[in-house]
PQR file of N, CA, C, O and H, with PARSE charges and radii, in Angstrom:
ATOM      1  N   MET A   1      -9.920  74.497 -41.430 -0.4000 1.5000
ATOM      2  CA  MET A   1     -10.851  74.388 -42.438 -0.0000 2.0000
ATOM      3  C   MET A   1     -11.264  73.090 -43.093  0.5500 1.7000
ATOM      4  O   MET A   1     -12.274  72.913 -43.774 -0.5500 1.4000
ATOM      5  N   ALA A   2     -10.165  72.052 -42.728 -0.4000 1.5000
ATOM      6  CA  ALA A   2     -10.554  70.626 -43.039 -0.0000 2.0000
ATOM      7  C   ALA A   2     -11.644  70.543 -41.625  0.5500 1.7000
ATOM      8  O   ALA A   2     -12.726  70.157 -42.067 -0.5500 1.4000
ATOM      9  H   ALA A   2      -9.344  72.195 -42.175  0.4000 1.0000
ATOM     10  N   LYS A   3     -11.717  70.700 -40.548 -0.4000 1.5000
ATOM     11  CA  LYS A   3     -12.943  70.533 -40.085 -0.0000 2.0000
ATOM     12  C   LYS A   3     -13.904  70.435 -40.369  0.5500 1.7000
ATOM     13  O   LYS A   3     -14.581  69.413 -40.486 -0.5500 1.4000
ATOM     14  H   LYS A   3     -10.838  71.013 -40.188  0.4000 1.0000
ATOM     15  N   THR A   4     -14.293  72.048 -40.627 -0.4000 1.5000
ATOM     16  CA  THR A   4     -15.315  72.527 -41.532 -0.0000 2.0000
ATOM     17  C   THR A   4     -15.965  71.753 -42.628  0.5500 1.7000
ATOM     18  O   THR A   4     -17.178  71.555 -42.700 -0.5500 1.4000
ATOM     19  H   THR A   4     -13.743  72.878 -40.532  0.4000 1.0000
ATOM     20  N   ARG A   5     -14.963  71.279 -43.577 -0.4000 1.5000
ATOM     21  CA  ARG A   5     -15.407  70.727 -45.064 -0.0000 2.0000
ATOM     22  C   ARG A   5     -15.385  68.857 -44.385  0.5500 1.7000
ATOM     23  O   ARG A   5     -15.811  67.806 -44.863 -0.5500 1.4000
ATOM     24  H   ARG A   5     -13.978  71.440 -43.519  0.4000 1.0000
ATOM     25  N   ARG A   6     -14.820  69.126 -43.365 -0.4000 1.5000
ATOM     26  CA  ARG A   6     -14.776  67.593 -43.192 -0.0000 2.0000
ATOM     27  C   ARG A   6     -13.853  66.662 -43.861  0.5500 1.7000
ATOM     28  O   ARG A   6     -14.311  65.783 -44.592 -0.5500 1.4000
ATOM     29  H   ARG A   6     -14.475  69.980 -42.977  0.4000 1.0000
ATOM     30  N   LEU A   7     -12.574  66.788 -43.665 -0.4000 1.5000
ATOM     31  CA  LEU A   7     -11.389  66.850 -44.831 -0.0000 2.0000
ATOM     32  C   LEU A   7     -10.517  66.047 -43.686  0.5500 1.7000
ATOM     33  O   LEU A   7     -10.727  66.335 -42.508 -0.5500 1.4000
ATOM     34  H   LEU A   7     -12.202  67.502 -43.071  0.4000 1.0000
ATOM     35  N   SER A   8      -9.622  65.124 -43.992 -0.4000 1.5000
ATOM     36  CA  SER A   8      -8.802  64.537 -43.052 -0.0000 2.0000
ATOM     37  C   SER A   8      -7.596  65.084 -43.431  0.5500 1.7000
ATOM     38  O   SER A   8      -7.477  65.422 -44.609 -0.5500 1.4000
ATOM     39  H   SER A   8      -9.452  64.890 -44.949  0.4000 1.0000
ATOM     40  N   PRO A   9      -6.417  65.281 -42.451 -0.5600 1.5000
ATOM     41  CA  PRO A   9      -5.252  66.071 -42.748  0.2800 2.0000
ATOM     42  C   PRO A   9      -4.804  66.201 -43.934  0.5500 1.7000
ATOM     43  O   PRO A   9      -4.717  67.248 -44.575 -0.5500 1.4000
ATOM     44  N   ASN A  10      -4.440  64.900 -44.329 -0.4000 1.5000
ATOM     45  CA  ASN A  10      -3.562  64.668 -45.405 -0.0000 2.0000
ATOM     46  C   ASN A  10      -4.484  65.058 -46.602  0.5500 1.7000
ATOM     47  O   ASN A  10      -3.844  65.664 -47.461 -0.5500 1.4000
ATOM     48  H   ASN A  10      -4.510  64.049 -43.808  0.4000 1.0000
ATOM     49  N   ARG A  11      -6.157  64.841 -46.991 -0.4000 1.5000
ATOM     50  CA  ARG A  11      -6.500  65.060 -48.136 -0.0000 2.0000
ATOM     51  C   ARG A  11      -6.802  66.757 -48.366  0.5500 1.7000
ATOM     52  O   ARG A  11      -6.950  67.319 -49.451 -0.5500 1.4000
ATOM     53  H   ARG A  11      -6.678  64.349 -46.293  0.4000 1.0000
ATOM     54  N   MET A  12      -6.844  67.388 -46.980 -0.4000 1.5000
ATOM     55  CA  MET A  12      -6.063  69.082 -46.946 -0.0000 2.0000
ATOM     56  C   MET A  12      -4.993  69.037 -47.757  0.5500 1.7000
ATOM     57  O   MET A  12      -5.189  69.729 -48.755 -0.5500 1.4000
ATOM     58  H   MET A  12      -6.723  66.931 -46.098  0.4000 1.0000
ATOM     59  N   LEU A  13      -4.020  68.550 -47.746 -0.4000 1.5000
ATOM     60  CA  LEU A  13      -2.278  68.791 -47.761 -0.0000 2.0000
ATOM     61  C   LEU A  13      -2.488  68.373 -49.405  0.5500 1.7000
ATOM     62  O   LEU A  13      -2.085  69.077 -50.330 -0.5500 1.4000
ATOM     63  H   LEU A  13      -3.861  67.988 -46.935  0.4000 1.0000
ATOM     64  N   VAL A  14      -3.237  67.017 -49.573 -0.4000 1.5000
ATOM     65  CA  VAL A  14      -3.137  66.814 -51.058 -0.0000 2.0000
ATOM     66  C   VAL A  14      -4.039  67.878 -51.656  0.5500 1.7000
ATOM     67  O   VAL A  14      -3.691  68.231 -52.783 -0.5500 1.4000
ATOM     68  H   VAL A  14      -3.565  66.445 -48.821  0.4000 1.0000
ATOM     69  N   GLY A  15      -5.356  68.602 -51.051 -0.4000 1.5000
ATOM     70  CA  GLY A  15      -5.979  69.599 -51.856 -0.0000 2.0000
ATOM     71  C   GLY A  15      -4.856  70.721 -52.084  0.5500 1.7000
ATOM     72  O   GLY A  15      -4.660  70.985 -53.270 -0.5500 1.4000
ATOM     73  H   GLY A  15      -5.639  68.315 -50.135  0.4000 1.0000
ATOM     74  N   LEU A  16      -4.046  71.461 -51.101 -0.4000 1.5000
ATOM     75  CA  LEU A  16      -2.922  72.433 -51.466 -0.0000 2.0000
ATOM     76  C   LEU A  16      -2.079  72.171 -51.964  0.5500 1.7000
ATOM     77  O   LEU A  16      -1.544  72.989 -52.712 -0.5500 1.4000
ATOM     78  H   LEU A  16      -4.205  71.246 -50.137  0.4000 1.0000
ATOM     79  N   ASN A  17      -1.665  71.159 -51.820 -0.4000 1.5000
ATOM     80  CA  ASN A  17      -0.644  70.404 -53.058 -0.0000 2.0000
ATOM     81  C   ASN A  17      -1.158  71.098 -54.667  0.5500 1.7000
ATOM     82  O   ASN A  17      -0.612  71.833 -55.490 -0.5500 1.4000
ATOM     83  H   ASN A  17      -2.100  70.494 -51.212  0.4000 1.0000
ATOM     84  N   LEU A  18      -2.268  70.529 -54.585 -0.4000 1.5000
ATOM     85  CA  LEU A  18      -3.366  70.728 -56.197 -0.0000 2.0000
ATOM     86  C   LEU A  18      -3.143  72.115 -56.627  0.5500 1.7000
ATOM     87  O   LEU A  18      -2.513  72.585 -57.574 -0.5500 1.4000
ATOM     88  H   LEU A  18      -2.711  69.932 -53.916  0.4000 1.0000
ATOM     89  N   ALA A  19      -3.970  72.754 -55.478 -0.4000 1.5000
ATOM     90  CA  ALA A  19      -3.750  74.058 -55.898 -0.0000 2.0000
ATOM     91  C   ALA A  19      -2.842  74.919 -56.291  0.5500 1.7000
ATOM     92  O   ALA A  19      -3.129  75.855 -57.037 -0.5500 1.4000
ATOM     93  H   ALA A  19      -4.482  72.372 -54.709  0.4000 1.0000
ATOM     94  N   GLU A  20      -1.474  74.673 -55.770 -0.4000 1.5000
ATOM     95  CA  GLU A  20       0.053  75.384 -56.043 -0.0000 2.0000
ATOM     96  C   GLU A  20       0.480  74.769 -57.161  0.5500 1.7000
ATOM     97  O   GLU A  20       1.031  75.461 -58.018 -0.5500 1.4000
ATOM     98  H   GLU A  20      -1.242  73.912 -55.164  0.4000 1.0000
ATOM     99  N   ARG A  21       0.326  73.503 -57.349 -0.4000 1.5000
ATOM    100  CA  ARG A  21       0.576  73.166 -59.089 -0.0000 2.0000
ATOM    101  C   ARG A  21      -0.703  73.698 -59.955  0.5500 1.7000
ATOM    102  O   ARG A  21      -0.534  74.129 -61.095 -0.5500 1.4000
ATOM    103  H   ARG A  21      -0.122  72.941 -56.654  0.4000 1.0000
ATOM    104  N   PHE A  22      -1.782  73.650 -59.443 -0.4000 1.5000
ATOM    105  CA  PHE A  22      -2.599  74.365 -60.464 -0.0000 2.0000
ATOM    106  C   PHE A  22      -2.598  75.918 -60.937  0.5500 1.7000
ATOM    107  O   PHE A  22      -3.060  76.377 -61.982 -0.5500 1.4000
ATOM    108  H   PHE A  22      -1.919  73.300 -58.516  0.4000 1.0000
ATOM    109  N   ARG A  23      -1.883  76.664 -59.765 -0.4000 1.5000
ATOM    110  CA  ARG A  23      -1.234  78.212 -59.990 -0.0000 2.0000
ATOM    111  C   ARG A  23       0.019  78.087 -60.958  0.5500 1.7000
ATOM    112  O   ARG A  23       0.125  78.992 -61.785 -0.5500 1.4000
ATOM    113  H   ARG A  23      -1.508  76.291 -58.917  0.4000 1.0000
ATOM    114  N   GLY A  24       1.015  77.055 -60.966 -0.4000 1.5000
ATOM    115  CA  GLY A  24       2.010  77.246 -61.254 -0.0000 2.0000
ATOM    116  C   GLY A  24       2.218  76.435 -62.680  0.5500 1.7000
ATOM    117  O   GLY A  24       3.226  75.857 -63.087 -0.5500 1.4000
ATOM    118  H   GLY A  24       0.929  76.320 -60.293  0.4000 1.0000
ATOM    119  N   ALA A  25       1.381  76.534 -63.082 -0.4000 1.5000
ATOM    120  CA  ALA A  25       1.373  75.605 -64.412 -0.0000 2.0000
ATOM    121  C   ALA A  25       1.441  76.858 -65.295  0.5500 1.7000
ATOM    122  O   ALA A  25       0.817  77.918 -65.340 -0.5500 1.4000
ATOM    123  H   ALA A  25       0.562  77.004 -62.752  0.4000 1.0000
ATOM    124  N   ALA A  26       2.485  76.287 -66.001 -0.4000 1.5000
ATOM    125  CA  ALA A  26       2.358  77.069 -67.335 -0.0000 2.0000
ATOM    126  C   ALA A  26       1.409  76.792 -69.226  0.5500 1.7000
ATOM    127  O   ALA A  26       1.000  77.507 -70.142 -0.5500 1.4000
ATOM    128  H   ALA A  26       2.992  75.426 -65.964  0.4000 1.0000
ATOM    129  N   ASP A  27       1.513  74.808 -68.775 -0.4000 1.5000
ATOM    130  CA  ASP A  27       1.023  74.572 -69.705 -0.0000 2.0000
ATOM    131  C   ASP A  27      -0.700  74.725 -69.626  0.5500 1.7000
ATOM    132  O   ASP A  27      -1.336  74.326 -68.651 -0.5500 1.4000
ATOM    133  H   ASP A  27       1.845  74.228 -68.031  0.4000 1.0000
ATOM    134  N   PRO A  28      -1.370  75.409 -70.895 -0.5600 1.5000
ATOM    135  CA  PRO A  28      -2.713  74.962 -70.554  0.2800 2.0000
ATOM    136  C   PRO A  28      -3.541  73.554 -70.315  0.5500 1.7000
ATOM    137  O   PRO A  28      -4.495  73.452 -69.544 -0.5500 1.4000
ATOM    138  N   GLU A  29      -3.085  72.657 -70.996 -0.4000 1.5000
ATOM    139  CA  GLU A  29      -3.945  71.377 -70.780 -0.0000 2.0000
ATOM    140  C   GLU A  29      -3.372  71.191 -69.349  0.5500 1.7000
ATOM    141  O   GLU A  29      -4.146  70.903 -68.436 -0.5500 1.4000
ATOM    142  H   GLU A  29      -2.310  72.740 -71.622  0.4000 1.0000
ATOM    143  N   GLU A  30      -2.450  71.299 -69.192 -0.4000 1.5000
ATOM    144  CA  GLU A  30      -2.166  70.807 -67.588 -0.0000 2.0000
ATOM    145  C   GLU A  30      -2.828  71.662 -66.170  0.5500 1.7000
ATOM    146  O   GLU A  30      -3.324  71.292 -65.106 -0.5500 1.4000
ATOM    147  H   GLU A  30      -1.822  71.533 -69.934  0.4000 1.0000
ATOM    148  N   ALA A  31      -2.512  73.084 -66.852 -0.4000 1.5000
ATOM    149  CA  ALA A  31      -3.734  73.839 -66.437 -0.0000 2.0000
ATOM    150  C   ALA A  31      -5.170  73.287 -66.189  0.5500 1.7000
ATOM    151  O   ALA A  31      -5.515  73.252 -65.009 -0.5500 1.4000
ATOM    152  H   ALA A  31      -2.109  73.384 -67.717  0.4000 1.0000
ATOM    153  N   LYS A  32      -5.929  72.914 -66.990 -0.4000 1.5000
ATOM    154  CA  LYS A  32      -7.043  72.493 -67.045 -0.0000 2.0000
ATOM    155  C   LYS A  32      -7.255  71.077 -66.645  0.5500 1.7000
ATOM    156  O   LYS A  32      -8.355  70.682 -66.258 -0.5500 1.4000
ATOM    157  H   LYS A  32      -5.648  72.942 -67.950  0.4000 1.0000
ATOM    158  N   ARG A  33      -6.250  70.342 -66.731 -0.4000 1.5000
ATOM    159  CA  ARG A  33      -6.592  68.955 -66.117 -0.0000 2.0000
ATOM    160  C   ARG A  33      -6.439  69.412 -64.351  0.5500 1.7000
ATOM    161  O   ARG A  33      -7.525  69.180 -63.819 -0.5500 1.4000
ATOM    162  H   ARG A  33      -5.356  70.663 -67.045  0.4000 1.0000
ATOM    163  N   LEU A  34      -5.792  69.773 -63.702 -0.4000 1.5000
ATOM    164  CA  LEU A  34      -5.630  70.209 -62.476 -0.0000 2.0000
ATOM    165  C   LEU A  34      -6.633  70.862 -61.961  0.5500 1.7000
ATOM    166  O   LEU A  34      -7.257  70.331 -61.042 -0.5500 1.4000
ATOM    167  H   LEU A  34      -4.910  69.962 -64.134  0.4000 1.0000
ATOM    168  N   GLY A  35      -7.030  72.242 -62.472 -0.4000 1.5000
ATOM    169  CA  GLY A  35      -8.456  72.768 -61.918 -0.0000 2.0000
ATOM    170  C   GLY A  35      -9.328  71.602 -62.105  0.5500 1.7000
ATOM    171  O   GLY A  35      -9.820  71.421 -60.991 -0.5500 1.4000
ATOM    172  H   GLY A  35      -6.523  72.674 -63.218  0.4000 1.0000
ATOM    173  N   ASP A  36      -9.676  70.929 -62.713 -0.4000 1.5000
ATOM    174  CA  ASP A  36     -10.518  69.703 -62.825 -0.0000 2.0000
ATOM    175  C   ASP A  36     -10.934  68.899 -61.707  0.5500 1.7000
ATOM    176  O   ASP A  36     -11.949  68.843 -61.011 -0.5500 1.4000
ATOM    177  H   ASP A  36      -9.276  71.076 -63.618  0.4000 1.0000
ATOM    178  N   GLU A  37      -9.408  68.062 -61.770 -0.4000 1.5000
ATOM    179  CA  GLU A  37      -8.895  67.716 -60.484 -0.0000 2.0000
ATOM    180  C   GLU A  37      -9.364  68.607 -58.931  0.5500 1.7000
ATOM    181  O   GLU A  37     -10.030  68.017 -58.080 -0.5500 1.4000
ATOM    182  H   GLU A  37      -8.584  68.108 -62.335  0.4000 1.0000
ATOM    183  N   LEU A  38      -9.128  69.370 -58.828 -0.4000 1.5000
ATOM    184  CA  LEU A  38      -9.049  70.098 -57.668 -0.0000 2.0000
ATOM    185  C   LEU A  38     -10.805  70.981 -57.620  0.5500 1.7000
ATOM    186  O   LEU A  38     -11.195  71.818 -56.807 -0.5500 1.4000
ATOM    187  H   LEU A  38      -8.587  69.849 -59.519  0.4000 1.0000
ATOM    188  N   GLY A  39     -11.374  70.520 -58.537 -0.4000 1.5000
ATOM    189  CA  GLY A  39     -12.799  71.108 -58.649 -0.0000 2.0000
ATOM    190  C   GLY A  39     -13.004  69.808 -58.499  0.5500 1.7000
ATOM    191  O   GLY A  39     -12.842  69.624 -57.293 -0.5500 1.4000
ATOM    192  H   GLY A  39     -11.057  69.839 -59.198  0.4000 1.0000
ATOM    193  N   ARG A  40     -13.297  68.663 -59.064 -0.4000 1.5000
ATOM    194  CA  ARG A  40     -13.764  67.208 -58.045 -0.0000 2.0000
ATOM    195  C   ARG A  40     -13.673  67.034 -56.411  0.5500 1.7000
ATOM    196  O   ARG A  40     -14.486  66.594 -55.599 -0.5500 1.4000
ATOM    197  H   ARG A  40     -13.429  68.813 -60.044  0.4000 1.0000
ATOM    198  N   MET A  41     -12.301  67.581 -56.267 -0.4000 1.5000
ATOM    199  CA  MET A  41     -11.901  67.532 -55.157 -0.0000 2.0000
ATOM    200  C   MET A  41     -12.217  68.442 -53.905  0.5500 1.7000
ATOM    201  O   MET A  41     -11.785  68.258 -52.767 -0.5500 1.4000
ATOM    202  H   MET A  41     -11.641  67.938 -56.927  0.4000 1.0000
ATOM    203  N   VAL A  42     -12.891  69.264 -54.245 -0.4000 1.5000
ATOM    204  CA  VAL A  42     -13.588  70.268 -53.827 -0.0000 2.0000
ATOM    205  C   VAL A  42     -15.149  70.315 -53.444  0.5500 1.7000
ATOM    206  O   VAL A  42     -15.721  70.445 -52.362 -0.5500 1.4000
ATOM    207  H   VAL A  42     -13.242  69.413 -55.169  0.4000 1.0000
ATOM    208  N   PHE A  43     -15.690  70.131 -54.991 -0.4000 1.5000
ATOM    209  CA  PHE A  43     -16.957  70.145 -54.688 -0.0000 2.0000
ATOM    210  C   PHE A  43     -18.027  68.514 -55.170  0.5500 1.7000
ATOM    211  O   PHE A  43     -19.170  68.259 -55.550 -0.5500 1.4000
ATOM    212  H   PHE A  43     -15.226  70.026 -55.870  0.4000 1.0000
ATOM    213  N   GLY A  44     -16.495  67.634 -54.769 -0.4000 1.5000
ATOM    214  CA  GLY A  44     -17.042  66.098 -55.226 -0.0000 2.0000
ATOM    215  C   GLY A  44     -17.689  66.362 -57.262  0.5500 1.7000
ATOM    216  O   GLY A  44     -17.961  67.377 -57.903 -0.5500 1.4000
ATOM    217  H   GLY A  44     -15.567  67.841 -54.459  0.4000 1.0000
ATOM    218  N   GLY A  45     -17.690  64.457 -57.716 -0.4000 1.5000
ATOM    219  CA  GLY A  45     -18.086  64.373 -58.278 -0.0000 2.0000
ATOM    220  C   GLY A  45     -17.710  63.786 -59.192  0.5500 1.7000
ATOM    221  O   GLY A  45     -18.433  63.651 -60.179 -0.5500 1.4000
ATOM    222  H   GLY A  45     -17.469  63.633 -57.195  0.4000 1.0000
TER
END
């Protein structure tokens, strides 16, 4: 997956960690912030 998206292994790990935190977020504001950050990482921006 890292090769397909041209990401370094470290960047891939950061993305996976963000996704895990996003899924486990109980606070809606925290979930939105993490989702926005994850979206920027995946789709750019």
